C-alpha positions as CSV (number, residue, x, y, z in Angstrom):
1,X,125.7,-68.5,-107.1
2,X,128.2,-68.5,-104.3
3,X,128.7,-72.4,-104.4
4,X,129.7,-72.1,-108.5
5,X,131.9,-69.1,-107.9
6,X,133.6,-70.7,-105.2
7,X,134.0,-73.9,-106.9
8,X,135.4,-72.2,-110.1
9,X,137.6,-70.1,-108.3
10,X,139.2,-73.3,-106.5
11,X,139.6,-75.2,-109.7
12,X,141.1,-72.3,-111.5
13,X,143.6,-72.2,-108.7
14,X,144.3,-76.0,-108.8
15,X,144.8,-75.6,-112.9
16,X,147.4,-73.0,-112.1
17,X,149.6,-71.7,-115.1
18,X,149.8,-68.2,-116.8
19,X,146.0,-68.5,-117.5
20,X,144.8,-68.9,-114.1
21,X,146.8,-65.7,-112.8
22,X,144.4,-62.9,-114.8
23,X,141.0,-65.4,-113.8
24,X,142.0,-65.0,-110.1
25,X,143.0,-61.5,-110.2
26,X,139.5,-60.8,-111.4
27,X,138.1,-62.7,-108.6
28,X,139.7,-60.5,-106.1
29,X,136.8,-57.8,-106.7
30,X,133.8,-60.6,-106.2
31,X,131.0,-59.7,-103.8
32,X,131.7,-62.7,-101.6
33,X,134.4,-62.6,-98.9
34,X,135.0,-66.5,-99.2
35,X,135.5,-66.1,-103.3
36,X,138.1,-63.3,-102.5
37,X,140.0,-65.5,-100.2
38,X,140.0,-68.4,-102.3
39,X,141.4,-66.4,-105.0
40,X,143.9,-64.5,-102.8
41,X,145.3,-68.0,-101.5
42,X,145.6,-69.3,-104.8
43,X,147.4,-66.5,-106.7
44,X,150.1,-66.4,-103.4
45,X,150.2,-70.1,-104.0
46,X,151.0,-69.2,-108.2
47,X,153.4,-66.9,-107.0
48,X,155.6,-69.3,-104.9
49,X,156.0,-71.5,-107.7
């Protein structure tokens, strides 16, 4: 379900830290653009920290 994947991606991004990074990288290959966008944004945010 797209809503579940979107919410999970946002939550992982909020979680932050080293454990979030590989999970977000996996989401860059999701079939839904919105999930990929959230993942990319969260990766950028994590890299700035």
